[in-house]
C-alpha positions as CSV (number, residue, x, y, z in Angstrom):
1,M,118.0,126.1,103.1
2,P,118.4,125.8,99.3
3,R,116.6,123.0,97.6
4,I,118.3,120.6,95.2
5,L,116.3,120.0,92.0
6,R,117.3,116.8,90.2
7,I,117.4,117.0,86.5
8,L,117.1,113.8,84.5
9,S,118.2,114.0,80.9
10,G,115.2,113.9,78.6
11,R,112.7,113.2,81.4
12,P,110.6,115.5,83.6
13,S,111.5,115.8,87.3
14,T,109.3,113.5,89.5
15,S,110.7,114.5,92.8
16,A,109.9,118.2,92.8
17,S,106.8,119.3,94.7
18,P,103.7,120.9,92.9
19,R,105.1,124.3,93.9
20,N,108.6,123.7,92.5
21,R,108.8,121.5,89.5
22,I,109.5,121.3,85.8
23,R,106.6,121.4,83.4
24,E,107.0,119.4,80.3
25,G,103.5,120.0,79.0
26,G,102.8,122.3,76.1
27,V,101.0,122.5,72.8
28,T,101.8,119.3,71.0
29,A,100.6,118.2,67.6
30,K,97.7,116.4,69.2
31,S,96.7,119.2,71.6
32,A,97.0,121.9,68.9
33,M,93.7,120.7,67.6
34,V,91.8,121.9,70.7
35,D,90.9,125.5,71.5
36,T,94.2,127.4,71.9
37,R,92.6,129.4,74.7
38,D,92.8,126.2,76.8
39,F,96.5,127.1,77.1
40,I,98.4,130.0,78.6
41,N,100.7,131.0,75.7
42,F,103.8,133.0,76.7
43,D,104.4,134.1,73.1
44,D,100.9,135.5,73.0
45,I,101.7,137.5,76.2
46,D,104.9,138.8,74.7
47,E,103.1,140.0,71.6
48,N,99.8,141.2,72.9
49,G,100.4,142.0,76.6
50,P,98.6,140.5,79.6
51,Q,96.0,137.8,78.9
52,S,92.9,136.6,80.7
53,Y,91.5,133.1,80.6
54,S,88.4,131.4,81.9
55,R,87.5,127.7,81.4
56,T,85.4,124.9,82.9
57,F,86.6,121.3,82.7
58,E,85.0,117.9,83.3
59,I,87.3,115.9,85.6
60,S,86.9,112.2,86.5
61,P,87.9,110.9,90.0
62,S,90.1,108.3,88.3
63,E,92.1,111.1,86.6
64,L,93.0,112.5,90.0
65,E,94.3,109.2,91.3
66,R,93.1,110.0,94.8
67,F,91.0,107.5,96.8
68,E,89.4,110.3,98.7
69,F,87.2,111.3,95.7
70,A,83.9,109.5,95.4
71,D,82.7,112.0,92.7
72,I,83.6,115.5,91.4
73,G,81.6,118.1,89.5
74,P,82.9,120.6,86.8
75,V,86.0,122.5,87.7
76,S,86.1,126.2,86.9
77,I,89.4,128.1,86.6
78,S,90.1,131.7,85.7
79,A,93.6,133.2,85.3
80,N,95.3,136.4,84.5
81,A,98.8,136.0,83.0
82,R,101.5,138.7,82.5
83,K,105.2,139.1,82.2
84,G,107.3,139.0,85.3
85,E,110.0,141.2,86.5
86,V,112.9,139.2,85.0
87,P,113.4,138.0,81.4
88,G,111.5,134.8,80.7
89,E,109.4,135.0,83.8
90,Y,105.6,135.0,83.7
91,V,103.2,135.5,86.6
92,V,99.8,133.9,86.7
93,D,97.1,134.9,89.2
94,G,93.7,133.2,89.3
95,S,91.2,131.1,91.2
96,A,89.7,127.6,90.9
97,K,86.5,126.3,92.3
98,F,84.7,122.9,92.3
99,A,82.4,120.7,94.3
100,A,83.0,117.1,95.1
101,D,82.0,114.1,97.3
102,L,85.0,113.1,99.4
103,A,85.3,109.9,101.4
104,C,85.6,110.6,105.1
105,S,89.0,109.4,106.5
106,R,87.3,108.0,109.6
107,C,83.9,106.5,108.5
108,V,84.7,106.2,104.8
109,E,81.2,107.7,104.0
110,P,81.1,110.3,101.2
111,Y,80.3,113.8,102.2
112,P,79.9,117.1,100.2
113,F,83.0,119.2,99.8
114,A,83.3,122.6,98.0
115,S,86.5,124.6,97.3
116,S,87.2,128.0,96.0
117,S,90.8,128.9,96.2
118,A,93.1,131.6,94.8
119,F,96.6,131.0,93.4
120,N,99.7,132.9,92.4
121,L,102.3,131.2,90.3
122,R,105.6,132.2,88.8
123,F,107.0,130.5,85.7
124,E,110.6,130.7,84.7
125,P,112.6,128.9,82.0
126,R,113.8,125.4,82.8
127,P,117.3,125.5,84.3
128,K,120.0,124.1,82.0
129,A,120.9,120.5,83.0
130,P,124.6,119.6,83.3
131,Q,126.3,118.0,80.3
132,N,126.3,114.6,81.9
133,E,123.2,112.4,81.8
134,E,122.1,113.1,85.3
135,G,122.8,116.1,87.6
136,E,121.5,118.3,90.3
137,I,120.7,122.0,90.3
138,E,120.6,124.0,93.5
139,I,117.4,126.1,93.8
140,P,117.8,129.3,95.8
141,P,115.3,129.8,98.7
142,D,113.6,132.7,96.8
143,E,112.7,130.3,94.0
144,L,111.1,127.5,95.9
145,D,107.6,128.6,94.7
146,V,108.7,128.8,91.0
147,E,107.5,126.4,88.4
148,F,109.9,125.8,85.6
149,Y,108.8,125.4,82.0
150,S,110.4,123.8,78.9
151,E,107.5,124.6,76.6
152,R,106.1,128.1,76.2
153,S,102.5,127.2,76.8
154,I,100.8,125.9,80.0
155,P,97.6,123.8,79.8
156,L,94.8,125.4,81.9
157,R,93.5,121.9,82.6
158,E,96.8,121.0,84.2
159,L,96.6,124.1,86.4
160,A,93.1,123.1,87.4
161,L,94.2,119.6,88.3
162,E,97.0,121.0,90.4
163,Q,94.7,123.3,92.3
164,I,92.3,120.4,93.1
165,Q,95.1,118.4,94.5
166,L,96.3,121.3,96.7
167,S,92.8,122.0,98.1
168,I,92.1,118.5,99.4
169,P,92.5,118.2,103.2
170,M,95.2,115.8,104.4
171,K,92.5,113.9,106.4
172,P,89.0,114.7,105.0
173,L,86.4,114.5,107.7
174,C,82.6,114.5,107.3
175,D,82.5,116.1,110.8
176,D,85.0,117.0,113.4
177,N,83.2,114.7,115.8
178,C,83.0,111.7,113.4
179,L,83.2,108.5,115.5
180,G,84.5,106.5,112.6
181,L,84.3,102.7,112.1
182,C,84.5,100.1,114.8
183,P,88.0,98.5,114.4
184,Q,86.5,95.1,115.3
185,C,83.2,94.7,113.3
186,G,83.5,97.7,110.9
187,A,80.2,99.2,112.1
188,N,79.7,103.0,111.4
189,R,79.6,104.3,114.9
190,N,77.9,107.5,113.8
191,R,74.8,105.5,112.8
192,E,74.8,102.4,115.0
193,T,76.2,101.0,118.2
194,C,78.0,97.7,118.8
195,T,79.2,95.8,121.9
196,C,82.7,95.2,120.6
197,E,84.3,97.6,123.1
198,E,82.6,96.0,126.0
199,S,84.0,92.6,125.1
200,I,87.5,93.8,124.5
201,V,89.8,93.2,127.5
202,D,93.4,94.5,127.6
203,D,95.7,91.6,128.3
204,R,98.0,93.9,130.3
205,W,95.3,94.1,133.0
206,G,94.8,90.4,133.2
207,A,97.2,89.9,136.1
208,L,95.7,92.7,138.0
209,S,92.2,91.3,137.6
210,E,93.3,87.9,139.0
211,I,94.8,89.6,142.0
212,R,91.5,91.5,142.7
213,Q,89.6,88.2,142.4
214,A,92.0,86.6,144.9
215,I,91.6,89.4,147.4
216,K,87.8,89.2,147.2
217,K,87.9,85.5,147.9
218,R,90.1,86.1,151.0
219,E,87.8,88.8,152.3
220,S,84.8,86.5,151.8
C-alpha cells in the first residue's frame, strides 16, 4: 500500500519514520567550521566518485531522549557512499557500533549492551511540495526505505544517532528470565524475596472461600 508523506511548507516532516523521511540537515554556516569529512557531501561524490568515511562520536544519553539509556560509550560509524541508479540518488552502505548501559524494562537495573549493525540507505531529492501551504505526496511502495534530502550533505553524526535508535530493543531485558520488580513493594525479585504475593487475595475468590468455610463447619 502506498504511503502518504505529508509536506509542511518550510518545515521538516515529523510524521515520517526513520526509514522514510525528509532530511533538513546539511552544512550550515555554523557546521561548516567543523571537519567537512563529518558530512557525506553529494557534490564531492559527483566530482570525485565514491567516497569512504569513518568517524567516532561522543554521544550523551540525554541527546538520545530515550529513558532506556543509563550510559553510552563512543559510537563508531563507517560508510561508503556512491551514486545511485537514477539521477539525484545516492546509496550509502556502512556499519555502526557502540556499547551502552541500558535500563532493563522489568527490573530497571542497568545492564551492558553492545551493538554492531550494518545499514544500507538510499537518498533521493526531496519531492516538490504542492503550491498550497500544506499538502500530501504519495510515496510508492518501492520508495518506503528512501530518505529524502533537501541539502546535498548528510551529517555522519545524524546517521550514527539514527542507527543507535534503530538498534535498541523494544523491551530491553537484562535476562530473558528476569523476574522484575514486585508491583506491591517494588523489591527487585532477582535479588530478594518478599511476602507480598502471599498476602494478596483475589476478591473474585472471596465468595468461594466463604462457601468452603461454611461447608467445613457443617461437616464438623
